[in-house]
C-alpha positions as CSV (number, residue, x, y, z in Angstrom):
1,M,0.0,0.0,0.0
2,Q,1.5,3.4,-1.0
3,S,0.9,6.0,1.7
4,P,0.5,9.6,0.7
5,I,3.4,11.7,2.0
6,R,3.0,15.4,2.7
7,E,4.6,18.2,4.7
8,A,3.8,18.0,8.4
9,R,1.4,20.6,9.8
10,D,1.1,22.0,13.3
11,N,-2.2,20.1,13.8
12,D,-0.5,16.7,13.0
13,W,1.3,16.8,16.4
14,P,-1.5,15.2,18.4
15,Q,-1.3,12.2,16.1
16,L,2.5,12.2,15.7
17,W,3.4,12.3,19.4
18,P,1.8,8.9,20.2
19,I,3.8,7.3,17.3
20,I,7.1,8.9,18.6
21,R,6.3,8.0,22.2
22,D,5.6,4.3,21.3
23,V,8.7,3.9,19.1
24,V,10.9,5.6,21.7
25,T,9.5,3.7,24.7
26,E,9.7,0.3,22.9
27,Q,13.5,0.9,23.0
28,Q,14.0,-1.4,20.0
29,T,14.7,0.7,17.0
30,M,15.7,4.3,18.0
31,P,18.5,5.4,20.3
32,Y,16.4,8.0,22.1
33,D,15.8,8.4,25.8
34,P,12.6,6.5,26.7
35,A,11.9,9.2,29.4
36,M,11.8,11.9,26.7
37,T,9.0,14.4,27.4
38,E,6.5,15.5,24.8
39,Q,8.1,18.9,24.6
40,D,11.6,17.4,24.1
41,A,10.2,15.2,21.3
42,K,8.5,18.1,19.6
43,R,11.7,20.2,19.7
44,M,13.8,17.3,18.4
45,W,11.4,16.1,15.7
46,L,9.8,19.3,14.3
47,L,12.9,20.9,13.0
48,P,12.8,24.3,11.4
49,A,13.7,25.0,7.7
50,P,15.9,24.2,5.9
51,A,15.1,20.9,7.5
52,R,12.0,19.1,6.3
53,V,9.4,17.2,8.3
54,T,6.8,14.9,6.5
55,V,4.0,12.6,7.5
56,S,2.4,9.6,5.8
57,T,-1.3,9.4,6.0
58,N,-4.1,7.0,5.5
59,R,-7.2,9.1,5.0
60,S,-6.9,11.6,7.8
61,R,-4.8,9.4,10.1
62,V,-1.1,10.0,10.5
63,T,0.7,6.6,10.0
64,G,4.3,7.6,10.2
65,A,6.7,10.5,9.9
66,A,10.2,11.5,8.8
67,N,12.5,14.4,9.4
68,M,15.4,15.2,7.2
69,Y,18.3,17.7,7.3
70,A,22.0,18.2,6.7
71,N,23.9,15.5,8.6
72,R,26.5,18.0,9.9
73,P,27.0,21.8,9.5
74,G,29.7,23.4,7.4
75,P,32.0,21.0,5.6
76,G,29.5,18.1,6.2
77,S,26.4,19.9,5.0
78,H,26.5,18.2,1.6
79,V,25.4,14.9,3.2
80,A,21.7,14.5,4.3
81,S,20.4,12.5,7.2
82,G,17.1,12.0,8.9
83,S,14.9,9.8,11.0
84,L,11.8,7.7,10.2
85,M,9.1,6.4,12.5
86,V,6.1,4.3,11.6
87,G,3.1,3.8,13.8
88,R,2.6,0.3,15.2
89,H,-0.7,0.0,13.4
90,A,0.9,0.7,10.0
91,R,4.1,-1.3,10.1
92,G,4.6,-3.7,7.2
93,T,2.2,-1.7,5.0
94,G,4.7,0.2,2.9
95,V,4.7,3.4,5.0
96,G,8.5,3.1,5.8
97,R,9.3,2.6,2.1
98,A,7.1,5.6,1.1
99,L,8.8,7.8,3.7
100,A,12.3,6.7,2.8
101,T,11.7,7.1,-0.9
102,D,10.3,10.6,-0.3
103,M,13.4,11.4,1.7
104,I,15.7,10.2,-1.1
105,D,13.8,12.3,-3.6
106,W,14.1,15.4,-1.4
107,A,17.8,14.9,-0.8
108,R,18.4,14.6,-4.6
109,R,16.2,17.7,-5.3
110,S,18.1,19.6,-2.6
111,G,21.5,18.8,-4.1
112,F,22.8,16.5,-1.4
113,A,25.6,14.2,-2.5
114,A,24.5,11.3,-0.2
115,I,22.4,10.3,2.7
116,Q,23.9,8.9,5.9
117,F,21.9,7.2,8.7
118,N,24.0,7.5,11.8
119,A,22.4,4.9,14.0
120,V,20.4,2.1,12.5
121,V,19.9,-0.6,15.2
122,D,21.4,-3.9,13.9
123,T,18.4,-5.9,15.1
124,N,16.0,-3.7,13.3
125,T,16.0,-6.1,10.3
126,A,12.9,-4.5,8.7
127,A,14.7,-1.1,8.4
128,V,18.0,-2.7,7.3
129,R,16.3,-4.7,4.6
130,L,14.3,-1.6,3.5
131,Y,17.4,0.6,3.3
132,E,19.4,-2.0,1.5
133,S,16.6,-2.5,-1.0
134,L,16.9,1.3,-1.7
135,G,20.6,1.1,-2.3
136,F,22.0,1.9,1.1
137,V,25.2,0.1,2.3
138,T,26.5,-0.4,5.8
139,L,29.7,1.5,6.2
140,G,30.4,0.0,9.6
141,T,28.8,-1.1,12.9
142,A,29.6,0.2,16.3
143,P,29.4,-3.1,18.3
144,G,27.2,-3.1,21.4
145,A,26.4,0.6,21.0
146,F,22.6,0.1,21.6
147,R,21.1,-1.4,24.7
148,H,18.2,-3.5,23.4
149,P,15.5,-4.5,26.0
150,T,15.6,-8.2,25.1
151,E,18.6,-8.7,22.9
152,G,21.1,-7.0,25.2
153,F,23.9,-4.9,23.7
154,V,23.6,-4.8,19.9
155,G,25.3,-2.9,17.1
156,L,24.4,0.5,15.6
157,R,25.0,0.6,11.8
158,I,26.1,3.7,9.9
159,M,24.3,3.3,6.5
160,W,25.1,5.3,3.4
161,L,23.5,6.0,0.0
162,D,25.4,7.9,-2.7
163,L,23.0,10.1,-4.6
């Protein structure tokens, strides 16, 4: 199922926050503090321009979101980065692929040379498979850099896509 992607709006936050809260408190796929407050999440996720924040929707329901930006300032600003989150109810339906494809298109249109994901949890096999299917490669893995609630210490991958 292809989910429509659009720019995030202020009134999306009430639907976006539960997705972020669930993903973060699951502690399985994102290296964020599970005690993160809603205000901290909003500040971290809803980045100002030139960054971009998008949502996927199914009818009027937000099913996932992405934010995208330059990975580093100055000499590193030619490489994009970002984060994607998919609501529990929408996983496995193509939302992640739609968000990632949109991010790749944005990065190309914006003139970035590559996309670098800094911390893809090694046990997040759905994300790894998705990114690899879109052409990303793993540059390296920081062993034991992520404390998974059931798997223990697992690696964090740095994944790269030349544009």
